Steps between C-alpha positions, in 0.01 A plus 500: 500500500826452317400417141819302437422264790135476399606373158597167658178344631681221686720730707304826530678615815839340454413181687310202367149420628436146622211468254556597138281803422207447265580731211178546303645760267435445130764754397797682654640851495850542356729731695671597175563371146828338599316282754252404226786403270674292766180312579399431140856400408512258792793673669310537828199332655195715463137503401300670229165323461330215685474275196880509482585449866387576852721522811269285713482234230874520443569426865292181476675398177835522675370286787361223277820496293700433817264220598551324165876575486428694181667814370166678464125459494200651323176533697168529316127483563440123525660161456344457158617847401851384586464186287349698213786749517746213460319373190473848347864581569664191353266331250415597144300358211649169385641407841401191694443499877488178702243524779407246765133420549586519868524877526236743620196466276495862381803422283255325268323830430831671434605214272195566281616859457856390428371270227307790348830688482672212322673332795478120500417340836595142593340353813649210700414326828728567796499128578684453170763772542782245459388464137472874443787497252285302256260797485766754408497663159771700322293812568441434872602823668356456849405233753260598779444279804372516855638281777330396717222539247152646525278333611642147532836587659702300247876542515707583191879468505622851420858391431374242251286759326800733479683233306196453276474873433868517412444250218337778296619809685158562657428711806388315812230676704403360842191601696607484864166597656432167673856439619578864591857635525516359852502143371633521143739719301435426130767741373764296683362186335522636146193714437540818295208668674286436806139616508264534795143576570595730787129503581566169672765421762719805442211731591333239714194682633230474229504876449716579197570390144849514352742310281878475503767401249857457628817447301809673369540874453493454121167318521368764738568766238308305235206431729494858626457615138196273463346612829551864416349452155183317607457679832468228764718653773365418846337781696689635799241397760507135390880515496492619861274210596735263323800640683318451830432137407864441410609600850332191645544279195763259633304438819177443307661281235652276764170464685303436181744229401484339844119503496486363145737217591293412807171505310643297212629235740157484664304488174713233336402259777123544471287266283267780393784674316713387207752622242668721760764722339749689713874497425582469870349152516745217440221327306464794261634429147696824505647470849849392393540788255338750736747399769788604273363838390293617798630581846354565844159363404285417201258790478153556636273335240377144454235327290293187547178331392206484740277195487387397153288787370472877476220487759737324742749784465225758548369331816849484644567868432160603636577314824827686564483757780847650528616459140354752254338412168669756276728529199859628510777369723796597712291697749500519878176299488479138383298488177342215305330484162397261224717606202256347250236750617722803566853563375451278193140593425579689180693210348336263251373179663774283353771734620363513855524123542763394247804503731373365829249746641164341584164642600568392859859631512557770762791740544590587858718801581637501853483815707676586824236379747567256783582165343284298739198717420541426129540127556191492723303680231601247237414217739150623579423587137595160363234342719235617249643275227 
């Protein structure tokens, strides 16, 4: 085998394979010292050690960057690893970060660590984002939001929050996991960085964990330094699974959005259900804003209250036959859970219920099944209430 050709794992025989090779190598042989110098000086693309970079991972980074209309992207081991990398890269002792209660619950754990390191954390409710400016401080360096939010699918006006962030020169970070790049482009709306739990809709098959951060090339360089330092580069096999998921992403995202819209429209008309939140509903408080910053659909997740009690929600979920009782979202299967008992379990009681989540609130993530089958399942299950 020609060693020069073998040095490029993506084109080993001079023509590109249809599936990016899984390169499990931890380290790489240098053909000579000049090649080593060119790689380490950044003159040519190359690889030295997996914690630095991996060709399979790099291919996925390029793909996600294109999806978000970003200059570059950093892929890491989970969505929370991505969020933590953002905090570690840009915040220091004495800084203030403005966080919405309506972000994935694990941010609370990370906030406790940030406070130990001397970072001040201010929490606000997404329903009150229009008054966010009143929560700014001279030392506010970052605003982190998720829209639609987890788990209540609240909509936050990204353009408005850009103007708020500019008041103090803060970075604006938007979690785009629920909306996905198919339906929302936060960078075009004013975000400095977009983060994803790529475990969810980007991967889409319940079989990988990954996180993504997309933005400018300058921000990529800063985030790459953090990832290299703490060692949370994604493994090549998971990157290959993620790339496979991305090939069908647009088709899946469209179908998930269509199914979510259909289920939301059905649920909102049933007396057993209340407080239905889905930005695609005209009755949703965030519909007007969502219509200006989302396109082609409103994502695959909705939330609503079942009956009056936690037991009502449990009976409803137990009666479902086609919809799976499981955490996570954005998968090929339709999933339902009670956030109070699952994704928010490690939060203090007052934080679990302080911004709208109840013990009988359920989060429903649409899959790609036949729409009529999902509606029939909801219909038969509500008969137990």
